[in-house]
VOBA-1610 file (N, C-alpha, C; in pm, whole numbers, padded with zeros to 5 digits, always signed):
BEGIN
Unk+14049-03869-03189Unk+14021-04006-03210Unk+13906-04041-03138Unk+13817-04128-03185Unk+13700-04165-03099Unk+13739-04249-02991Unk+13656-04217-02870Unk+13673-04293-02743Unk+13633-04418-02751Unk+13719-04523-02731Unk+13698-04673-02713Unk+13632-04707-02602Unk+13507-04751-02589Unk+13427-04787-02475Unk+13376-04903-02459Unk+13420-04986-02355Unk+13373-05116-02346Unk+13225-05143-02321Unk+13141-05186-02388Unk+12986-05195-02392Unk+12967-05311-02298Unk+12919-05282-02169Unk+12879-05408-02085Unk+12722-05365-02027Unk+12652-05333-02104Unk+12506-05335-02092Unk+12452-05462-02142Unk+12327-05471-02111Unk+12237-05619-02132Unk+12207-05586-02293Unk+12281-05525-02380Unk+12266-05541-02515Unk+12241-05396-02581Unk+12314-05363-02672Unk+12397-05459-02762Unk+12525-05494-02681Unk+12573-05628-02710Unk+12691-05664-02649Unk+12823-05665-02741Unk+12928-05676-02698Unk+13053-05654-02785Unk+13040-05752-02891Unk+13097-05703-03013Unk+13090-05772-03135Unk+13216-05819-03192Unk+13267-05936-03199Unk+13404-05984-03227Unk+13432-05959-03358Unk+13560-05946-03392Unk+13610-05908-03507Unk+13541-05994-03631Unk+13537-06116-03611Unk+13488-06194-03745Unk+13344-06178-03760Unk+13266-06124-03660Unk+13140-06079-03685Unk+13129-05952-03753Unk+13227-05852-03704Unk+13229-05718-03761Unk+13262-05738-03905Unk+13331-05824-03944Unk+13402-05843-04091Unk+13289-05871-04184Unk+13195-05950-04123Unk+13064-05989-04212Unk+12980-05875-04220Unk+12971-05799-04101Unk+12882-05656-04137Unk+12941-05567-04228Unk+13073-05583-04239Unk+13134-05472-04338Unk+13160-05512-04465Unk+13107-05628-04505Unk+13124-05694-04625Unk+13058-05583-04741Unk+13119-05619-04862Unk+13061-05533-04975Unk+12899-05598-04982Unk+12813-05490-05005Unk+12666-05532-05028Unk+12647-05618-05156Unk+12562-05708-05148Unk+12503-05799-05267Unk+12368-05761-05275Unk+12320-05791-05398Unk+12168-05771-05416Unk+12090-05905-05349Unk+11966-05860-05270Unk+11903-05984-05204Unk+11871-06103-05304Unk+11858-06071-05432Unk+11848-06196-05521Unk+11961-06241-05594Unk+12097-06212-05547Unk+12211-06255-05593Unk+12206-06407-05536Unk+12242-06503-05625Unk+12235-06639-05593Unk+12321-06669-05451Unk+12451-06595-05462Unk+12531-06606-05335Unk+12450-06579-05218Unk+12401-06474-05216Unk+12321-06429-05068Unk+12203-06533-05049Unk+12127-06558-05150Unk+12011-06663-05120Unk+12050-06774-05063Unk+12175-06818-05119Unk+12240-06961-05066Unk+12267-06941-04891Unk+12318-06821-04890Unk+12385-06788-04740Unk+12251-06774-04648Unk+12126-06699-04695Unk+12017-06690-04630Unk+11951-06812-04584Unk+11947-06901-04697Unk+11881-07022-04671Unk+11949-07116-04575Unk+12078-07109-04574Unk+12162-07163-04483Unk+12140-07121-04332Unk+12137-07004-04325Unk+12093-06934-04195Unk+11973-06986-04133Unk+11866-06988-04212Unk+11729-07025-04179Unk+11740-07156-04148Unk+11790-07251-04222Unk+11784-07405-04178Unk+11864-07425-04055Unk+11969-07365-04050Unk+12065-07409-03926Unk+12008-07355-03817Unk+11949-07240-03802Unk+11886-07184-03688Unk+11766-07290-03632Unk+11702-07339-03724Unk+11597-07451-03690Unk+11670-07585-03618Unk+11783-07606-03699Unk+11852-07734-03658Unk+11940-07693-03504Unk+12005-07593-03484Unk+12058-07587-03350Unk+11975-07554-03257Unk+11867-07497-03266Unk+11775-07466-03148Unk+11668-07588-03143Unk+11661-07692-03229Unk+11577-07795-03230Unk+11418-07754-03264Unk+11411-07683-03353Unk+11281-07638-03402Unk+11231-07716-03518Unk+11122-07800-03515Unk+11093-07874-03637Unk+10986-07800-03722Unk+10953-07685-03661Unk+10873-07608-03746Unk+10951-07502-03840Unk+10936-07380-03798Unk+11008-07281-03890Unk+11094-07189-03817Unk+11204-07132-03853Unk+11285-07025-03804Unk+11260-06909-03902Unk+11238-06800-03843Unk+11220-06672-03908Unk+11309-06574-03866Unk+11444-06566-03941Unk+11520-06434-03911Unk+11498-06331-04014Unk+11446-06216-03951Unk+11404-06117-04055Unk+11445-05989-03985Unk+11445-05873-04077Unk+11473-05757-04004Unk+11387-05701-03919Unk+11423-05645-03793Unk+11340-05599-03682Unk+11398-05606-03550Unk+11324-05570-03458Unk+11378-05572-03313Unk+11296-05697-03234Unk+11358-05700-03115Unk+11305-05782-03015Unk+11143-05769-02979Unk+11113-05629-02988Unk+10981-05590-02965Unk+10899-05607-03086Unk+10938-05603-03198Unk+10849-05654-03316Unk+10850-05807-03306Unk+10941-05873-03267Unk+10940-06035-03247Unk+10799-06042-03158Unk+10799-05966-03049Unk+10676-05998-02956Unk+10560-05979-03010Unk+10538-05881-03105Unk+10425-05869-03180Unk+10388-05975-03262Unk+10501-06026-03338Unk+10504-06143-03433Unk+10438-06288-03361Unk+10497-06299-03238Unk+10445-06410-03164Unk+10304-06403-03153Unk+10248-06307-03092Unk+10119-06267-03052Unk+10037-06260-03175Unk+10060-06203-03277Unk+09991-06194-03398Unk+09956-06298-03461Unk+10041-06398-03460Unk+10012-06515-03521Unk+09951-06626-03452Unk+09932-06601-03332Unk+09884-06733-03238Unk+09746-06675-03160Unk+09697-06541-03187Unk+09573-06524-03106Unk+09471-06429-03210Unk+09367-06418-03159Unk+09276-06350-03234Unk+09183-06257-03120Unk+09129-06143-03170Unk+09070-06055-03086Unk+08966-06140-02996Unk+08966-06115-02858Unk+08855-06183-02771Unk+08926-06303-02695Unk+09045-06348-02737Unk+09100-06470-02690Unk+09168-06426-02528Unk+09184-06535-02454Unk+09239-06500-02345Unk+09391-06525-02345Unk+09475-06451-02278Unk+09611-06453-02272Unk+09644-06439-02136Unk+09749-06542-02102Unk+09821-06541-01957Unk+09973-06468-01969Unk+09995-06356-01918Unk+10112-06304-01927Unk+10179-06342-01790Unk+10291-06400-01824Unk+10372-06441-01676Unk+10499-06349-01680Unk+10491-06233-01593Unk+10597-06141-01602Unk+10678-06142-01468Unk+10814-06139-01507Unk+10904-06120-01381Unk+10974-05999-01399Unk+10900-05881-01469Unk+10985-05757-01471Unk+10922-05669-01584Unk+10996-05545-01608Unk+10946-05449-01692Unk+10919-05501-01850Unk+10991-05600-01880Unk+10976-05633-02028Unk+10871-05762-02030Unk+10855-05820-01917Unk+10750-05915-01924Unk+10605-05836-01914Unk+10593-05737-01865Unk+10491-05627-01864Unk+10452-05585-02005Unk+10563-05553-02090Unk+10541-05519-02216Unk+10440-05596-02282Unk+10430-05720-02275Unk+10335-05798-02332Unk+10157-05750-02319Unk+10164-05678-02198Unk+10027-05655-02156Unk+09976-05557-02256Unk+10053-05438-02303Unk+09998-05357-02383Unk+09992-05413-02526Unk+10097-05514-02568Unk+10071-05563-02708Unk+09946-05620-02709Unk+09919-05708-02614Unk+09786-05796-02611Unk+09665-05713-02619Unk+09659-05615-02508Unk+09538-05522-02511Unk+09495-05446-02630Unk+09617-05392-02695Unk+09591-05336-02816Unk+09529-05407-02919Unk+09563-05557-02913Unk+09499-05664-03020Unk+09364-05699-02973Unk+09302-05642-02846Unk+09169-05664-02809Unk+09178-05800-02759Unk+09296-05853-02698Unk+09289-05987-02610Unk+09251-05934-02457Unk+09205-06050-02386Unk+09166-06048-02256Unk+09290-06100-02171Unk+09344-06024-02099Unk+09482-06011-02062Unk+09465-06058-01894Unk+09517-06173-01847Unk+09553-06188-01710Unk+09695-06193-01673Unk+09752-06136-01583Unk+09879-06124-01530Unk+09925-06189-01418Unk+10023-06293-01438Unk+10087-06346-01321Unk+10218-06269-01281Unk+10226-06175-01205Unk+10345-06085-01182Unk+10420-06123-01058Unk+10550-06111-01081Unk+10620-06160-00968Unk+10700-06031-00918Unk+10710-06022-00774Unk+10795-05918-00705Unk+10937-05914-00771Unk+10979-05798-00798Unk+11099-05785-00869Unk+11220-05854-00796Unk+11298-05939-00865Unk+11400-06035-00801Unk+11352-06160-00783Unk+11208-06196-00805Unk+11179-06326-00799Unk+11107-06379-00933Unk+11076-06500-00932Unk+11007-06548-01060Unk+10877-06641-01026Unk+10787-06632-01127Unk+10671-06715-01099Unk+10705-06852-01130Unk+10649-06938-01040Unk+10691-07094-01028Unk+10593-07172-01135Unk+10635-07281-01204Unk+10556-07361-01275Unk+10421-07395-01209Unk+10443-07413-01065Unk+10313-07445-01015Unk+10201-07342-01005Unk+10245-07209-01003Unk+10158-07107-01007Unk+10092-07076-01136Unk+10171-07131-01245Unk+10123-07131-01388Unk+10025-07234-01406Unk+10030-07348-01354Unk+09954-07465-01350Unk+09822-07438-01285Unk+09831-07367-01154Unk+09716-07330-01099Unk+09611-07230-01184Unk+09678-07154-01244Unk+09610-07045-01320Unk+09552-07109-01436Unk+09623-07197-01519Unk+09584-07273-01647Unk+09469-07341-01602Unk+09457-07413-01471Unk+09348-07518-01454Unk+09219-07442-01426Unk+09208-07316-01406Unk+09086-07264-01379Unk+09028-07186-01484Unk+09092-07164-01617Unk+09051-07087-01734Unk+09113-07145-01870Unk+09038-07129-01976Unk+09102-07158-02108Unk+09186-07039-02169Unk+09318-07068-02196Unk+09392-06960-02246Unk+09446-07003-02404Unk+09439-06906-02473Unk+09497-06906-02625Unk+09638-06944-02618Unk+09703-06856-02523Unk+09857-06835-02522Unk+09894-06800-02385Unk+10012-06841-02349Unk+10082-06817-02227Unk+10217-06748-02276Unk+10246-06639-02220Unk+10387-06571-02239Unk+10484-06556-02125Unk+10607-06614-02146Unk+10693-06628-02053Unk+10822-06556-02074Unk+10878-06487-02001Unk+11010-06410-02035Unk+11123-06509-01986Unk+11193-06545-02072Unk+11313-06649-02013Unk+11407-06579-01897Unk+11461-06465-01965Unk+11550-06366-01884Unk+11460-06225-01895Unk+11440-06167-01785Unk+11382-06022-01790Unk+11509-05941-01787Unk+11519-05842-01869Unk+11635-05761-01890Unk+11633-05645-01768Unk+11531-05640-01726Unk+11499-05535-01595Unk+11544-05581-01469Unk+11532-05719-01433Unk+11566-05789-01310Unk+11652-05888-01292Unk+11702-05931-01425Unk+11812-06041-01422Unk+11746-06177-01379Unk+11632-06199-01379Unk+11556-06317-01342Unk+11535-06421-01442Unk+11574-06526-01412Unk+11545-06635-01519Unk+11438-06729-01495Unk+11341-06756-01588Unk+11228-06848-01567Unk+11288-06988-01597Unk+11211-07084-01530Unk+11247-07235-01541Unk+11172-07274-01688Unk+11207-07246-01791Unk+11103-07270-01913Unk+11091-07432-01937Unk+11195-07493-01896Unk+11171-07646-01934Unk+11064-07718-01849Unk+11079-07655-01724Unk+10955-07705-01623Unk+10839-07656-01662Unk+10838-07520-01708Unk+10696-07447-01739Unk+10639-07526-01863Unk+10735-07557-01950Unk+10698-07646-02083Unk+10608-07770-02043Unk+10684-07839-01926Unk+10614-07970-01886Unk+10464-07929-01844Unk+10459-07827-01780Unk+10311-07792-01738Unk+10226-07774-01844Unk+10279-07697-01953Unk+10218-07661-02076Unk+10174-07771-02145Unk+10238-07898-02121Unk+10206-08007-02187Unk+10059-08063-02167Unk+10005-08023-02043Unk+09903-08065-01991Unk+09764-07998-02047Unk+09815-07889-02140Unk+09720-07782-02172Unk+09743-07771-02336Unk+09694-07874-02424Unk+09758-07884-02552Unk+09664-07759-02639Unk+09587-07690-02594Unk+09500-07594-02678Unk+09578-07462-02652Unk+09672-07452-02552Unk+09740-07321-02520Unk+09878-07317-02594Unk+09906-07211-02656Unk+10040-07184-02714Unk+10135-07117-02612Unk+10245-07192-02585Unk+10342-07160-02506Unk+10464-07054-02594Unk+10456-06935-02549Unk+10558-06837-02600Unk+10650-06802-02502Unk+10785-06801-02559Unk+10898-06778-02462Unk+10980-06663-02538Unk+10981-06562-02453Unk+11056-06436-02494Unk+11201-06476-02447Unk+11297-06482-02550Unk+11430-06544-02515Unk+11540-06424-02564Unk+11479-06279-02566Unk+11552-06187-02609Unk+11692-06178-02539Unk+11676-06162-02402Unk+11796-06147-02325Unk+11864-06288-02280Unk+11826-06398-02343Unk+11858-06525-02275Unk+11910-06614-02402Unk+11842-06624-02525Unk+11858-06732-02614Unk+12008-06726-02666Unk+12074-06824-02660Unk+12219-06845-02702Unk+12304-06805-02581Unk+12261-06798-02468Unk+12331-06780-02355Unk+12271-06879-02239Unk+12149-06850-02218Unk+12081-06980-02140Unk+12034-07080-02226Unk+12028-07204-02177Unk+12007-07311-02288Unk+11869-07312-02326Unk+11835-07332-02428Unk+11681-07359-02481Unk+11677-07461-02590Unk+11579-07522-02600Unk+11557-07653-02689Unk+11415-07634-02718Unk+11368-07582-02831Unk+11233-07557-02867Unk+11131-07671-02853Unk+11173-07790-02938Unk+11074-07897-02950Unk+11093-07973-02807Unk+11212-07994-02756Unk+11253-08073-02636Unk+11175-08014-02519Unk+11172-07871-02512Unk+11093-07812-02396Unk+10947-07766-02413Unk+10897-07800-02533Unk+10762-07803-02545Unk+10718-07643-02585Unk+10824-07580-02640Unk+10797-07460-02685Unk+10727-07422-02806Unk+10622-07327-02822Unk+10561-07326-02952Unk+10621-07195-03027Unk+10650-07113-02972Unk+10706-06967-03021Unk+10811-06932-02917Unk+10951-06909-03000Unk+11045-06842-02897Unk+11099-06740-02997Unk+11150-06639-02938Unk+11218-06534-03015Unk+11332-06462-02946Unk+11404-06396-03028Unk+11505-06317-02980Unk+11567-06211-03078Unk+11668-06131-03033Unk+11709-06033-03108Unk+11860-06062-03124Unk+11918-06001-03237Unk+12073-06013-03281Unk+12152-05959-03190Unk+12120-05844-03109Unk+12201-05791-03032Unk+12231-05832-02904Unk+12191-05944-02852Unk+12201-05994-02709Unk+12322-06079-02730Unk+12282-06219-02659Unk+12379-06326-02675Unk+12427-06386-02789Unk+12371-06342-02921Unk+12424-06380-03041Unk+12542-06299-03071Unk+12541-06166-02995Unk+12663-06089-03018Unk+12683-06008-03165Unk+12560-05982-03231Unk+12560-05905-03340Unk+12512-05780-03303Unk+12525-05695-03382Unk+12461-05544-03364Unk+12306-05574-03370Unk+12236-05457-03322Unk+12086-05447-03319Unk+12032-05456-03482Unk+11935-05507-03497Unk+11857-05497-03640Unk+11792-05650-03688Unk+11816-05739-03624Unk+11743-05859-03679Unk+11682-05914-03543Unk+11569-05973-03593Unk+11494-06068-03505Unk+11480-06230-03538Unk+11475-06305-03465Unk+11456-06441-03487Unk+11347-06501-03418Unk+11254-06552-03479Unk+11120-06610-03437Unk+11138-06755-03474Unk+11124-06851-03371Unk+11115-07002-03394Unk+10962-07032-03364Unk+10895-07093-03467Unk+10741-07147-03460Unk+10760-07267-03477Unk+10713-07350-03372Unk+10688-07504-03378Unk+10564-07519-03460Unk+10542-07661-03495Unk+10428-07705-03565Unk+10281-07655-03525Unk+10295-07665-03371Unk+10148-07634-03326Unk+10127-07469-03346Unk+10214-07379-03348Unk+10202-07258-03372Unk+10174-07229-03524Unk+10248-07314-03616Unk+10214-07282-03765Unk+10062-07316-03781Unk+10029-07416-03706Unk+09890-07472-03733Unk+09770-07358-03675Unk+09826-07331-03579Unk+09724-07205-03500Unk+09726-07097-03598Unk+09849-07053-03659Unk+09848-06945-03753Unk+09726-06969-03878Unk+09740-07096-03931Unk+09640-07127-04036Unk+09517-07119-04000Unk+09487-07151-03887Unk+09332-07155-03836Unk+09280-07031-03808Unk+09374-06918-03816Unk+09309-06775-03786Unk+09255-06723-03914Unk+09289-06777-04046Unk+09260-06707-04148Unk+09344-06584-04175Unk+09290-06465-04220Unk+09349-06356-04247Unk+09361-06278-04106Unk+09483-06225-04082Unk+09489-06164-03971Unk+09524-06011-04003Unk+09494-05914-03903Unk+09515-05771-03927Unk+09652-05727-03971Unk+09752-05796-03912Unk+09906-05769-03907Unk+09949-05809-04057Unk+10029-05728-04109Unk+10098-05746-04241Unk+10258-05795-04242Unk+10335-05712-04190Unk+10468-05741-04207Unk+10503-05868-04113Unk+10444-05892-03979Unk+10489-05985-03918Unk+10401-06118-03933Unk+10329-06137-04035Unk+10261-06250-04078Unk+10338-06350-04114Unk+10313-06460-04042Unk+10391-06597-04087Unk+10372-06634-04230Unk+10252-06629-04280Unk+10214-06676-04408Unk+10279-06586-04507Unk+10323-06451-04474Unk+10380-06368-04577Unk+10522-06407-04592Unk+10586-06467-04482Unk+10714-06490-04463Unk+10743-06631-04501Unk+10655-06734-04491Unk+10707-06868-04505Unk+10730-06890-04652Unk+10686-06857-04770Unk+10754-06873-04874Unk+10889-06829-04911Unk+10928-06721-04833Unk+11052-06660-04828Unk+11141-06741-04747Unk+11116-06817-04645Unk+11193-06889-04561Unk+11211-07020-04630Unk+11112-07062-04713Unk+11149-07183-04808Unk+11220-07168-04919Unk+11210-07039-04975Unk+11307-06988-05113Unk+11316-06864-05093Unk+11447-06834-05019Unk+11469-06672-05013Unk+11492-06606-05158Unk+11486-06681-05257Unk+11513-06608-05390Unk+11362-06529-05424Unk+11265-06563-05340Unk+11141-06499-05368Unk+11163-06368-05282Unk+11057-06281-05306Unk+11056-06140-05225Unk+10932-06117-05148Unk+10944-06070-05038Unk+10832-06004-04956Unk+10877-05864-04915Unk+10962-05851-04860Unk+11033-05735-04795Unk+11192-05764-04782Unk+11267-05650-04786Unk+11396-05655-04812Unk+11477-05704-04704Unk+11560-05813-04704Unk+11634-05854-04600Unk+11735-05787-04558Unk+11789-05795-04426Unk+11904-05724-04377Unk+12028-05801-04414Unk+12071-05790-04530Unk+12177-05856-04605Unk+12302-05874-04516Unk+12367-05769-04462Unk+12487-05780-04393Unk+12464-05845-04264Unk+12342-05825-04187Unk+12321-05878-04066Unk+12284-06027-04092Unk+12240-06071-04209Unk+12237-06225-04224Unk+12365-06282-04233Unk+12468-06214-04291Unk+12593-06263-04296Unk+12671-06276-04155Unk+12617-06154-04063Unk+12672-06162-03963Unk+12608-06269-03852Unk+12493-06289-03872Unk+12410-06393-03784Unk+12471-06519-03819Unk+12510-06537-03938Unk+12555-06683-03985Unk+12704-06702-03927Unk+12761-06617-03908Unk+12907-06619-03859Unk+12857-06628-03713Unk+12783-06564-03638Unk+12749-06592-03487Unk+12703-06725-03467Unk+12615-06768-03558Unk+12564-06909-03535Unk+12686-07019-03550Unk+12770-06984-03657Unk+12908-07072-03653Unk+12985-07095-03541Unk+13000-06969-03454Unk+13060-06935-03321Unk+12989-07046-03227Unk+12850-07018-03230Unk+12765-07093-03141Unk+12776-07244-03152Unk+12775-07308-03287Unk+12773-07434-03310Unk+12918-07499-03267Unk+13020-07416-03293Unk+13144-07450-03252Unk+13164-07471-03117Unk+13124-07386-03023Unk+13115-07395-02888Unk+13028-07492-02835Unk+12906-07504-02890Unk+12817-07600-02836Unk+12720-07529-02732Unk+12572-07553-02774Unk+12464-07480-02687Unk+12488-07499-02545Unk+12506-07637-02508Unk+12520-07653-02357Unk+12631-07594-02297Unk+12754-07628-02378Unk+12896-07576-02323Unk+12875-07400-02318Unk+12804-07363-02418Unk+12799-07203-02416Unk+12713-07148-02284Unk+12610-07210-02272Unk+12538-07195-02124Unk+12617-07208-02019Unk+12698-07335-02009Unk+12792-07363-01885Unk+12891-07241-01884Unk+12933-07199-01978Unk+13030-07081-01956Unk+12963-06959-01905Unk+12845-06936-01975Unk+12790-06824-01917Unk+12724-06822-01768Unk+12702-06955-01742Unk+12656-06986-01594Unk+12786-06956-01506Unk+12898-07006-01535Unk+13015-06994-01448Unk+13051-06851-01438Unk+13070-06783-01548Unk+13100-06653-01551Unk+13005-06558-01475Unk+12875-06569-01482Unk+12794-06509-01415Unk+12804-06511-01256Unk+12808-06636-01215Unk+12837-06675-01084Unk+12958-06610-01019Unk+13070-06605-01111Unk+13190-06531-01050Unk+13165-06389-01058Unk+13103-06319-01138Unk+13071-06180-01137Unk+13008-06145-01017Unk+12875-06226-00996Unk+12805-06190-00868Unk+12913-06195-00731Unk+12973-06303-00727Unk+13071-06328-00620Unk+13156-06216-00589Unk+13212-06166-00700Unk+13312-06043-00710Unk+13256-05927-00668Unk+13132-05884-00726Unk+13088-05782-00663Unk+13026-05764-00535Unk+12983-05877-00491Unk+12929-05893-00351Unk+13038-05863-00263Unk+13173-05906-00286Unk+13261-05882-00202Unk+13313-05736-00184Unk+13248-05643-00265Unk+13288-05498-00226Unk+13157-05423-00198Unk+13045-05493-00167Unk+12934-05433-00110Unk+12810-05417-00186Unk+12818-05461-00293Unk+12686-05461-00385Unk+12612-05583-00363Unk+12477-05558-00370Unk+12392-05667-00372Unk+12308-05695-00489Unk+12287-05844-00522Unk+12220-05883-00640Unk+12077-05875-00611Unk+12015-05810-00733Unk+11877-05804-00721Unk+11806-05919-00716Unk+11845-06018-00807Unk+11763-06150-00833Unk+11801-06245-00711Unk+11716-06331-00659Unk+11721-06401-00552Unk+11791-06540-00605Unk+11882-06593-00513Unk+11932-06712-00550Unk+11824-06823-00611Unk+11869-06897-00708Unk+11769-06994-00763Unk+11686-06947-00883Unk+11706-06818-00910Unk+11638-06756-01023Unk+11720-06646-01070Unk+11870-06656-01064Unk+11955-06555-01109Unk+12001-06601-01260Unk+11992-06511-01356Unk+12035-06532-01501Unk+12182-06545-01507Unk+12217-06609-01627Unk+12351-06626-01652Unk+12408-06522-01769Unk+12301-06438-01816Unk+12326-06357-01911Unk+12347-06203-01869Unk+12295-06173-01756Unk+12294-06029-01712Unk+12270-06033-01566Unk+12321-05925-01500Unk+12300-05908-01338Unk+12235-05777-01310Unk+12176-05747-01204Unk+12134-05632-01148Unk+12191-05631-01018Unk+12280-05524-01000Unk+12338-05495-00858Unk+12282-05378-00800Unk+12243-05385-00681Unk+12181-05269-00588Unk+12312-05209-00525Unk+12318-05061-00528Unk+12416-04976-00466Unk+12433-04985-00322Unk+12530-04981-00251Unk+12524-04961-00108Unk+12486-04826-00077Unk+12452-04782+00043Unk+12381-04649+00091Unk+12495-04553+00048Unk+12440-04447-00017Unk+12536-04314-00026Unk+12587-04299-00176Unk+12570-04424-00272Unk+12629-04416-00397Unk+12536-04338-00490Unk+12570-04246-00545Unk+12472-04177-00654Unk+12494-04240-00789Unk+12380-04300-00824Unk+12379-04357-00953Unk+12429-04289-01091Unk+12383-04151-01118Unk+12441-04078-01219Unk+12592-04068-01207Unk+12634-04026-01092Unk+12784-04017-01077Unk+12864-04151-01088Unk+12814-04251-01042Unk+12873-04392-01073Unk+12892-04411-01212Unk+12778-04416-01285Unk+12774-04448-01427Unk+12871-04366-01495Unk+12835-04230-01491Unk+12930-04134-01563Unk+13075-04159-01516Unk+13110-04193-01400Unk+13263-04239-01372Unk+13303-04348-01447Unk+13202-04443-01452Unk+13234-04583-01536Unk+13255-04529-01685Unk+13187-04464-01722Unk+13213-04416-01860Unk+13341-04337-01896Unk+13373-04250-01792Unk+13502-04196-01804Unk+13617-04299-01790Unk+13592-04421-01724Unk+13681-04523-01731Unk+13675-04597-01854Unk+13582-04567-01961Unk+13583-04637-02083Unk+13512-04760-02072Unk+13421-04766-01966Unk+13334-04873-01948Unk+13167-04824-01956Unk+13092-04905-02018Unk+12948-04857-02017Unk+12865-04955-01938Unk+12783-04923-01851Unk+12694-04995-01780Unk+12563-04932-01782Unk+12438-05019-01753Unk+12301-04963-01771Unk+12249-04919-01643Unk+12167-04817-01651Unk+12101-04784-01509Unk+11965-04878-01507Unk+11917-04909-01398Unk+11813-04993-01353Unk+11677-04934-01400Unk+11577-04990-01370Unk+11446-04965-01437Unk+11331-04969-01311Unk+11219-04917-01324Unk+11114-04942-01232Unk+11164-04880-01100Unk+11127-04944-01006Unk+11134-04906-00861Unk+11296-04898-00838Unk+11349-04964-00921Unk+11506-04974-00875Unk+11594-04856-00958Unk+11522-04784-01034Unk+11597-04664-01107Unk+11645-04581-01007Unk+11782-04562-01030Unk+11878-04476-00932Unk+11919-04559-00813Unk+11889-04684-00800Unk+11925-04754-00682Unk+12003-04888-00726Unk+12028-04903-00863Unk+12084-05009-00895Unk+12159-05002-01049Unk+12231-05080-01096Unk+12276-05080-01224Unk+12277-05213-01285Unk+12276-05233-01407Unk+12270-05358-01485Unk+12393-05359-01579Unk+12434-05502-01559Unk+12564-05538-01636Unk+12533-05656-01726Unk+12557-05649-01847Unk+12551-05774-01955Unk+12673-05839-01942Unk+12666-05974-01938Unk+12780-06044-01951Unk+12722-06189-02018Unk+12688-06141-02154Unk+12651-06254-02230Unk+12722-06255-02377Unk+12696-06348-02458Unk+12747-06356-02602Unk+12888-06393-02596Unk+12977-06345-02672Unk+13102-06360-02696Unk+13201-06292-02611Unk+13168-06243-02493Unk+13229-06186-02388Unk+13360-06242-02350Unk+13459-06186-02302Unk+13577-06255-02268Unk+13614-06247-02119Unk+13692-06320-02075Unk+13743-06304-01918Unk+13822-06151-01895Unk+13887-06130-02002Unk+13956-05991-02008Unk+13856-05873-02000Unk+13733-05884-02089Unk+13641-05791-02072Unk+13595-05786-01942Unk+13568-05888-01862Unk+13502-05891-01723Unk+13616-05827-01636Unk+13745-05874-01636Unk+13832-05801-01559Unk+13827-05665-01578Unk+13827-05598-01693Unk+13827-05448-01742Unk+13713-05381-01666Unk+13593-05460-01675Unk+13469-05389-01616Unk+13478-05384-01469Unk+13530-05520-01400Unk+13533-05516-01251Unk+13639-05404-01209Unk+13757-05402-01264Unk+13837-05301-01218Unk+13783-05174-01217Unk+13705-05134-01331Unk+13652-05009-01345Unk+13530-04972-01244Unk+13457-05086-01209Unk+13372-05079-01092Unk+13428-05043-00980Unk+13533-05126-00938Unk+13610-05094-00811Unk+13651-04931-00803Unk+13705-04864-00890Unk+13737-04736-00919Unk+13628-04652-00917Unk+13509-04694-00983Unk+13398-04588-00987Unk+13347-04583-00846Unk+13319-04688-00766Unk+13275-04716-00654Unk+13359-04609-00546Unk+13477-04634-00538Unk+13579-04570-00479Unk+13584-04413-00511Unk+13551-04377-00616Unk+13535-04222-00655Unk+13410-04181-00602Unk+13301-04267-00579Unk+13181-04205-00537Unk+13151-04241-00385Unk+13257-04268-00340Unk+13267-04246-00179Unk+13252-04394-00123Unk+13255-04508-00205Unk+13248-04634-00131Unk+13374-04680-00086Unk+13380-04751+00014Unk+13489-04829+00088Unk+13533-04950+00010Unk+13615-04917-00082Unk+13669-05042-00168Unk+13823-05045-00163Unk+13852-05175-00139Unk+14023-05216-00166Unk+14033-05260-00274Unk+14088-05168-00385Unk+14109-05202-00529Unk+14179-05337-00533Unk+14118-05409-00634Unk+14167-05528-00666Unk+14083-05654-00598Unk+13998-05618-00512Unk+13928-05728-00431Unk+13835-05803-00531Unk+13754-05728-00607Unk+13642-05784-00699Unk+13726-05864-00795Unk+13830-05804-00855Unk+13898-05873-00965Unk+13955-06010-00916Unk+14020-06003-00803Unk+14074-06118-00753Unk+13973-06229-00704Unk+13869-06186-00662Unk+13754-06279-00617Unk+13698-06338-00756Unk+13699-06273-00851Unk+13625-06324-00993Unk+13723-06438-01050Unk+13865-06388-01042Unk+13976-06486-01085Unk+13992-06613-01022Unk+13950-06593-00896Unk+13950-06709-00816Unk+13839-06804-00845Unk+13737-06752-00860Unk+13616-06829-00901Unk+13611-06892-01033Unk+13670-06813-01129Unk+13687-06871-01259Unk+13804-06978-01260Unk+13902-06978-01175Unk+13989-07063-01171Unk+13958-07202-01116Unk+13832-07205-01030Unk+13794-07311-00980Unk+13709-07413-01071
//
């Protein structure tokens, strides 16, 4: 019998039964009028729920492909781009941009902190940038950026496209595309939407769509807005094969999100994340992200002295819970927990109990039940 492991990494996240059911449906032809209707409803509802008056593009691909899509449609070789990075995944934009022949400036934060709107404003005031990239939540540091306040800064620079990487944030952290002045936002199906990996979603505002038109023919093919716009308007047309069962799964995930409400969903994530941090701090773990920039969708916890990372995570797996190792300078010194999407209080209690036992097995001084008790007390307040 296959081992049943609770996946508590920062994506993919646990998939609830109703979404699993949609992924397991009998396949339909992508030209089947029933599927065409479902796909069009998903496309339109994504724009409505996240308040994007431009175009939502739910297509087969990963979050990394969505990063390329954002850059490809808003910049041309020789343009200046400002990369605002709070960690490993913010830095990924550097390679993407340099490969396209863009001139890249980087505003990089010390891990655990985030770049402020004031720092971005100061940078933009001294140079013309075609685009600015900001990671809403960096999966390596669990740092959240103040995207609404940054949007207010970008309003002063109408020629600059504001790109928000929402891979580890969207549908967990609150986002309002038009309301926050975001020109391009993107995410992946496997994070706070709570679907398996395989689909990206890009929201392009009117300014981003106009920028794409101004570029003429671009070198990229699959990620070209102009190739996908006819399909987004009429999914009965064909450009590339849609991820049929993932479309159904995303449709169910969006229905869950709509029923909960975007703001209520964010409030749930925020309360849960605060309780998790409090719980694990009570047994000697330290939170990497500093107060004021701690994400609601995942956390990075630094081990007490003497805890072996590999042993801890293998012990967690033996306890039927999977957590992620850390990256960069914190590799071997910390672990990452995802607490996003359709995660339940029961899932969190299972994870926290396993952390207590794993730390104790690795030599930590832990009184079993301490973290679980602290978590439940916080959630009850």
